[in-house]
Structure formats: structure tokens, C-alpha cells
C-alpha positions in Angstrom: 18.4 52.4 -86.5 17.7 49.1 -86.5 19.8 47.5 -89.1 17.6 44.6 -91.6 18.7 41.6 -93.6 16.7 40.2 -96.2 17.6 36.0 -95.7 17.3 34.6 -99.5 15.4 31.1 -98.8 17.5 30.0 -101.1 20.2 29.2 -98.2 17.5 26.2 -97.1 17.5 24.9 -100.6 14.7 27.9 -102.0 15.9 29.9 -104.7 15.1 33.3 -106.1 13.3 34.3 -103.2 13.3 36.6 -99.7 12.8 36.0 -96.3 12.2 39.7 -94.5 13.7 39.6 -90.6 13.0 43.3 -88.9 10.5 44.9 -87.5 7.7 44.6 -90.6 9.2 47.1 -92.1 9.4 47.1 -96.2 12.6 46.4 -97.3 13.5 46.8 -100.9 16.4 46.5 -103.0 18.7 49.4 -103.4 18.1 51.2 -100.2 20.7 52.7 -98.0 20.3 50.3 -95.0 23.5 48.0 -94.9 22.1 45.1 -96.1 23.5 41.9 -96.9 21.2 40.1 -99.7 21.7 35.9 -99.0 20.5 35.3 -102.8 21.7 32.7 -104.5 19.3 33.2 -107.5 19.7 35.7 -110.3 19.0 39.3 -108.8 16.1 41.5 -109.5 15.9 43.6 -112.6 15.3 47.3 -112.4 11.5 48.4 -111.8 10.8 44.3 -111.7 9.9 44.1 -107.5 6.3 43.8 -108.7 6.8 40.2 -109.0 8.2 39.6 -105.0 5.0 38.7 -104.3 4.4 36.0 -106.6 7.9 34.9 -105.7 8.2 35.1 -102.2 4.6 32.7 -102.2 5.8 30.3 -104.0 9.5 30.1 -102.6 7.2 30.3 -99.0 5.2 27.1 -100.5 8.0 25.1 -101.7 10.2 25.6 -98.4 6.6 24.7 -96.7 6.7 21.2 -98.1 10.6 20.5 -97.1 10.5 19.2 -93.4 14.0 21.1 -92.8 13.2 24.3 -94.3 10.3 25.0 -93.1 11.0 24.3 -89.2 14.2 27.1 -90.2 11.7 29.5 -91.6 9.2 29.5 -88.8 12.1 29.7 -85.8 15.2 31.2 -87.4 16.5 34.9 -86.8 19.8 36.4 -87.9 21.9 38.4 -85.2 25.2 40.3 -87.2 28.1 40.9 -86.1 28.5 44.8 -84.6 30.5 47.0 -87.1 33.8 48.2 -86.2 33.0 51.9 -88.4 32.2 54.0 -86.6 29.6 57.2 -87.4 28.2 55.7 -90.8 25.0 53.4 -91.0 24.8 52.4 -94.4 26.4 55.9 -96.3 24.9 57.9 -93.8 26.9 60.4 -91.4 29.8 60.0 -93.6 32.1 57.6 -92.2 35.2 55.9 -92.7 34.9 52.5 -94.6 36.5 49.7 -92.3 40.0 48.5 -93.6 40.1 45.0 -91.6 37.9 42.5 -93.6 34.1 41.9 -92.7 33.1 39.9 -89.6 29.8 39.3 -91.6 28.2 38.0 -94.9 28.6 40.6 -98.0 27.6 40.3 -101.6 29.5 42.2 -104.6 25.8 42.2 -106.1 26.2 40.0 -109.0 27.0 36.4 -107.4 26.6 34.3 -104.2 27.0 35.8 -100.8 30.1 34.9 -99.0 29.9 34.4 -95.4 32.9 34.3 -92.9 30.8 34.4 -89.7 31.2 30.1 -88.6 27.0 30.8 -87.1 25.4 33.2 -88.9 21.9 32.1 -87.8 20.7 31.0 -84.6 17.7 28.7 -84.2 15.6 30.2 -81.8 12.7 28.8 -79.5 14.5 25.3 -78.6 17.7 25.3 -77.3 18.7 22.9 -79.9 18.1 21.9 -83.0 15.6 24.8 -83.6 12.0 22.6 -84.1 13.8 19.3 -84.5 13.8 19.1 -80.5 12.7 15.3 -79.2 10.3 15.2 -76.5 11.4 15.8 -72.8 11.9 12.4 -72.0 14.4 12.1 -74.2 17.6 13.8 -72.6 19.9 12.7 -75.4 22.4 15.1 -77.2 24.4 14.3 -80.2 27.5 15.5 -81.2 26.8 15.8 -85.3 28.9 13.0 -86.3 26.6 10.7 -86.0 23.2 9.6 -85.5 21.4 9.2 -82.0 18.4 9.1 -80.1 15.9 7.4 -78.2 12.9 5.1 -79.0 9.9 3.7 -76.9 6.4 1.7 -77.3 3.3 3.2 -77.6 1.1 1.8 -75.4 3.3 0.9 -73.0 0.5 -1.8 -71.8 -1.7 -3.5 -74.5 -3.6 -6.7 -74.9 -2.2 -9.5 -76.2 -2.5 -9.1 -81.2 -3.3 -5.9 -80.1 -0.1 -3.7 -82.4 2.9 -1.8 -80.4 4.1 1.4 -82.4 8.2 1.6 -81.5 8.8 4.7 -82.1 12.5 6.3 -82.8 13.2 10.0 -82.0 16.4 12.0 -82.8 19.0 13.2 -80.7 19.2 16.9 -80.7 22.5 18.9 -81.6 24.1 21.4 -79.0 22.7 24.7 -78.2 24.1 27.0 -80.7 24.2 24.8 -83.6 24.0 26.2 -87.1 20.9 25.8 -89.8 23.1 24.3 -92.2 25.0 22.0 -89.5 21.5 20.9 -88.4 20.5 20.4 -91.9 23.6 18.5 -92.6 22.9 15.9 -89.1 18.9 15.6 -90.3 20.1 14.7 -93.9 22.4 12.4 -92.2 20.3 10.8 -89.5 17.1 10.7 -92.5 19.6 8.8 -94.6 20.4 6.2 -92.0 19.4 2.7 -92.4 17.7 2.0 -88.7 17.5 -2.0 -87.9 14.6 -2.8 -85.5 15.0 -5.6 -82.7 11.3 -6.9 -80.9 12.0 -9.7 -79.6 9.2 -12.2 -79.2 7.4 -10.9 -81.8 5.2 -11.8 -84.8 7.3 -9.7 -86.6 10.6 -9.9 -85.0 12.9 -7.9 -86.8 11.9 -4.7 -89.3 14.6 -2.4 -90.7 14.5 1.0 -93.2 15.4 4.5 -93.2 15.8 6.2 -90.1 13.6 8.9 -91.9 10.6 6.4 -91.3 11.0 6.5 -87.3 8.9 3.6 -86.6 8.2 0.0 -86.7 5.2 -2.2 -85.5 5.3 -5.0 -83.4 2.2 -7.4 -82.5 2.6 -10.5 -79.8 0.5 -13.2 -79.1 1.8 -14.1 -75.6 1.4 -12.8 -72.6 4.6 -10.9 -71.1 6.7 -8.4 -71.3 8.8 -7.6 -74.3 11.9 -5.2 -74.9 13.3 -4.1 -77.9 16.6 -2.5 -79.3 17.1 -0.2 -82.2 20.6 0.0 -83.8 21.9 2.6 -86.4 25.4 1.8 -87.8 27.7 0.9 -84.8 25.0 2.6 -82.1 23.1 0.0 -80.1 19.5 1.6 -78.2 17.5 0.0 -76.1 13.7 0.6 -76.4 12.1 0.2 -73.0 9.1 -2.8 -72.7 6.0 -3.0 -73.3 3.7 -4.7 -71.2 0.9 -7.8 -73.0 -1.9 -8.8 -71.3 -3.8 -11.5 -72.0 -7.6 -12.7 -72.1 -9.6 -10.6 -69.5 -11.1 -12.6 -66.6 -14.5 -13.3 -66.8 -17.8 -13.1 -64.2 -15.9 -12.8 -61.4 -17.5 -11.7 -58.0 -16.6 -11.4 -53.8 -19.9 -12.2 -51.8 -20.3 -12.3 -47.9 -20.6 -16.0 -46.3 -23.0 -14.4 -44.1 -25.7 -11.3 -45.0 -25.4 -10.1 -41.6 -22.5 -9.4 -39.0 -22.9 -9.0 -35.4 -20.2 -7.2 -34.5 -21.0 -8.0 -30.8 -21.5 -11.9 -31.4 -19.3 -12.4 -34.6 -15.2 -12.9 -34.3 -14.6 -12.1 -37.9 -16.5 -11.5 -41.6 -15.7 -13.9 -44.6 -15.9 -13.9 -48.3 -16.4 -16.2 -51.1 -14.3 -15.7 -54.6 -15.7 -17.3 -58.1 -15.0 -16.5 -61.3 -16.3 -18.1 -64.5 -12.6 -17.7 -66.0 -10.1 -20.3 -64.6 -8.2 -18.0 -61.6 -4.9 -19.6 -60.6 -4.0 -16.8 -57.6 -5.7 -15.1 -55.0 -4.2 -12.1 -53.2 -6.2 -10.2 -50.4 -6.0 -6.7 -49.2 -8.1 -5.6 -46.3 -9.2 -9.6 -45.7 -7.0 -12.9 -45.1 -6.7 -15.8 -47.3 -4.7 -17.5 -49.7 -7.1 -19.3 -51.8 -10.9 -18.2 -52.7 -11.7 -17.3 -49.0 -11.1 -14.0 -47.3 -11.7 -12.9 -44.2 -11.5 -9.8 -41.6 -11.5 -9.8 -38.3 -14.7 -7.5 -36.2 -12.3 -6.6 -33.4 -12.6 -2.9 -32.9 -15.2 -2.4 -35.9 -19.0 -0.7 -34.8 -22.0 -1.0 -36.3 -23.0 0.1 -40.1 -19.5 -0.2 -40.8 -18.9 -0.9 -44.7 -16.4 -4.1 -44.8 -14.9 -4.0 -48.3 -12.4 -5.6 -48.8 -10.3 -6.1 -52.3 -8.7 -9.4 -53.7 -6.6 -9.3 -57.2 -7.7 -12.8 -58.7 -4.7 -14.3 -61.5 -5.0 -16.3 -64.4 -1.3 -17.2 -66.5 -1.9 -14.3 -68.4 -3.6 -11.7 -67.1 -4.8 -10.0 -63.4 -7.2 -8.3 -62.0 -8.7 -6.7 -58.5 -12.2 -7.1 -57.4 -13.6 -5.0 -54.6 -15.8 -7.7 -52.6 -19.6 -6.6 -51.1 -19.9 -5.6 -47.8 -22.6 -7.3 -45.6 -24.7 -5.7 -43.0 -23.1 -4.8 -39.9 -25.0 -4.6 -36.6 -24.5 -4.3 -33.0 -27.0 -6.5 -31.1 -26.3 -5.0 -27.9 -27.0 -1.5 -28.9 -29.4 -1.9 -31.5 -30.9 1.1 -33.5 -34.2 -0.2 -34.0 -35.4 -3.3 -32.6 -38.9 -4.9 -32.8 -39.7 -6.5 -29.0 -43.0 -7.5 -29.2 -45.4 -9.7 -31.5 -47.5 -8.1 -34.5 -45.9 -4.4 -33.4 -45.3 -1.6 -35.6 -41.6 -0.1 -35.7 -41.4 2.9 -37.1 -38.7 2.7 -40.7 -37.2 5.3 -42.4 -36.9 5.1 -46.0 -33.7 3.4 -47.4 -31.4 0.4 -45.6 -31.8 -0.6 -42.4 -30.8 -3.5 -39.6 -33.9 -4.1 -37.2 -32.9 -6.4 -35.0 -36.0 -9.2 -33.5 -35.9 -9.9 -30.1 -39.2 -11.8 -29.4 -38.0 -15.4 -30.5 -39.2 -17.6 -32.5 -41.7 -15.8 -35.5 -43.0 -16.9 -38.4 -43.5 -13.4 -41.3 -42.0 -10.5 -41.3 -43.3 -7.6 -42.2 -43.9 -3.9 -43.6 -46.7 -1.8 -44.4 -47.4 1.8 -45.7 -50.0 4.5 -44.9 -50.0 5.8 -48.8 -46.8 5.2 -50.7 -46.3 2.4 -53.4 -43.5 0.3 -51.7 -43.0 -1.7 -54.9 -39.3 -2.3 -55.2 -38.3 -2.4 -51.4 -36.0 -5.4 -50.4 -35.2 -7.4 -47.4 -32.9 -9.6 -46.5 -34.2 -12.0 -43.9 -31.0 -14.4 -42.9 -29.2 -16.0 -46.1 -32.2 -14.9 -48.2 -32.8 -11.7 -49.9 -36.2 -11.1 -51.2 -35.0 -8.3 -53.6 -38.5 -7.6 -54.9 -40.7 -8.1 -52.1 -44.4 -9.4 -52.8 -46.7 -5.9 -52.2 -50.2 -5.4 -52.0 -52.9 -3.2 -50.4 -54.8 -3.3 -47.5 -56.9 -1.7 -45.5 -53.7 -0.5 -43.7 -52.6 0.1 -47.3 -49.3 -0.9 -48.9 -47.2 -3.5 -47.4 -45.3 -6.3 -48.4 -44.6 -9.8 -46.1 -41.9 -12.4 -46.6 -41.3 -15.8 -44.3 -38.8 -14.8 -42.3 -37.7 -16.1 -38.9 -34.3 -14.1 -37.9 -32.5 -12.4 -35.0 -31.4 -9.8 -37.5 -33.5 -8.6 -41.5 -31.9 -6.0 -42.9 -34.3 -4.0 -44.9 -34.6 -1.4 -48.2 -37.5 0.0 -48.0 -38.7 2.8 -51.0 -40.8 4.7 -48.3 -40.8 5.3 -44.6 -42.9 3.0 -42.6 -43.7 0.4 -40.1 -42.0 -2.9 -39.9 -43.0 -5.4 -37.3 -43.0 -9.6 -37.2 -45.8 -12.3 -36.5 
């Protein structure tokens, strides 16, 4: 049969209560099983077992309020050593009493238990300190003779003026450490003094018992900052935090021409403008050292989006902007071409580029027989009409703009027919 054990919570600092370990079978004082009663409080009187629930509930509440006790209560088990006696379990079977010294805890029935095993309780779950394990990022293991651990900032990137929390995580003990070793180590760490040096912060330094495992820093200038933590003669490097300055405002990256022709133009270009004072421009997808970037059109096909990026920098902050694409056309192979005055080229809804090969003209127009064309837009040369003037005549809805360009970009809210006159 399985052996059971009642562990008095007084081992963890709570007296006169029991922790029952096993498969859930109720165990009472005086049972025939071979029980080791680890209880530093007074024993129950005969017939007084009715107070068990009250005492256990109070002990559990007291233990839960203690961090170390709660961790051990939640994740620990007891593994008794195998008995050298043969044929007897708690008096059953009539085996002889072993003459060798016991290898587990024993009680004389009137006082504290004497435990001759060097590690009678083994934490489960974590291989280290039974619930007191640092995050996975910390692989620090202490030998238990002095405090040790790691520290890091949170967050790792922050706007200047906002607080940064530097957090100390104590190291684990090696696998197999006993409950008492863990408790002694935790008490030693908590009682030690953590001395923080947070270079460049408003606070500069902080000192507190390591039980208070955080220190707060505020930085007023943009830069990267590090911190160190000293515990006794141990100095721990805590990594670094990036402090950013004020955001860069009001930036745009627009093409210098709304339309580029891959059959005629060698390149496309963009200009960057910002309300903030920019000191550096770094282009990606285009070539440039300042506010203007250029991209070669070699091999580019019509209707290909051209969207280079540019990172703008101030003395404190970086910001990356995606540039607006011009309309990309191929005049040698136009998709839509207006080849006569007053013609009516069918054009679908959405954005399309129309080539005009009639020479000089005065107006560009689109009409629709029934749908409202309000909200349509047209780009003629460098001019964009975001809300093209619309009206209703005998032909239905239409809009017309003053224009004289060989390429016109329209974005129709409904399919229509377009032409020039």
C-alpha cells in the first residue's frame, strides 16, 4: 500500500496544522499506516479531531500570506526513503523491527520530529527553487552562499520624460535544493541591499532592500542608457534602454510629377517636407542624400506602383515615411487613348490613365448617362482636381476641367466616357 505522510505546516512557519499528501485518502492521528508526523505544534488530544478543519483553514490562510510558504505549499511533495524492513508496513505482516538507524523523519510522540534525511522535501514543477524561478531570459543559478540574479529595463524603448522600471530577478538555486535551503536563500536575498546606478537619469541612484526588486528612472534627453545593480560585492549589468525624443511632425514625400512615362522619362523623383527640423535623410528604394530622392525607370512597366521610403532624423528621433506613387504610364502602349477631338472613350470606374494624342486642346471631360459622378477626381499635368465640378445636362452626369496634357489620370466613382474638346 502507498505510504502517506502528514506534513505540519509549521515546518514552513505555521504551527498546529497539517498538510495531507497522497492520493486524497483521509488520514487521522493514530492510524495503522507508518506515518511521520512533522508537527512542531502541540499534538491533538484524543477526540479533538473535530477542530481539524478550523486549524487547517487558519494555517492555510497564514501560509498563503507568506510568499515563500505559499510557494512551497503549492508545489512540494515528500518522497520517503524505502524501508529496509521486510514484510511489514505499519505493524501489518508481523515483520521484525529494523535495528538500523532510520533514514527518514521519526517522532517520539511528544516533541518535534528529528529528520535525518538531508533533503526530505523536493520542490516539483521547476527544477530550481519551486516557484521562485526567474523568467526564461535569466539563466543565472546561485550556489546559495550569496545573493545573485539578473536585471533588465521595462519598457526597452520609451519617449523622454516617461518612466523606466529597472527590475531585479533573483537567481534560482540548483535542482534538488531543499525547502529549507530555498527559504534561507530567499530570506538572505530579501534582506540584502540592492544599490542601483542609473546613469543619465534624473534619479541617478537608488538603494533599497532587494525584496523591493525595482527602481524607477526618468530620462530627459534622447539617447541609449544603461544601468548596473550592486548587491554586496556582486555587480550586475542590466542592459540598456532606448530613450526617444519628440516625434517628427508634418512629413510628406510626394512625387515631383503626378505622372511618369516609362517610354520617355528616365527616372522619377520625390521631395520630402516636414514641419520638424530634419537633419538627415536616408533613402530606401531611391537614391538621395537630402530631401530629394530619385529612382530609375529602367525596366519599370506601366501601372507599377513606385513607393520608395525615406527615414528622416532630427537630433533626437527617427521616422520612416512611405512616398506617394505617381501614375506610371507607357505612351508607346497606352491602355486608353483619346485620338480625336470630342471623342468619347469608354473608361471604367476607378483609377485609370488616359493618353491624349490629338495635340492641343482646352478641356477634358467625362460623362455618365445615369450615375452621380460626384467625388470623381482628375489629375492633369501637375494639377489635381480632387472634387471635379459636376453637373447634369441632356447627356446625364458629367464633369469638365481646364486641361492641356498628353496624359490625364482619372478616378471615376462610376464608369463613364471621357474625351477632350
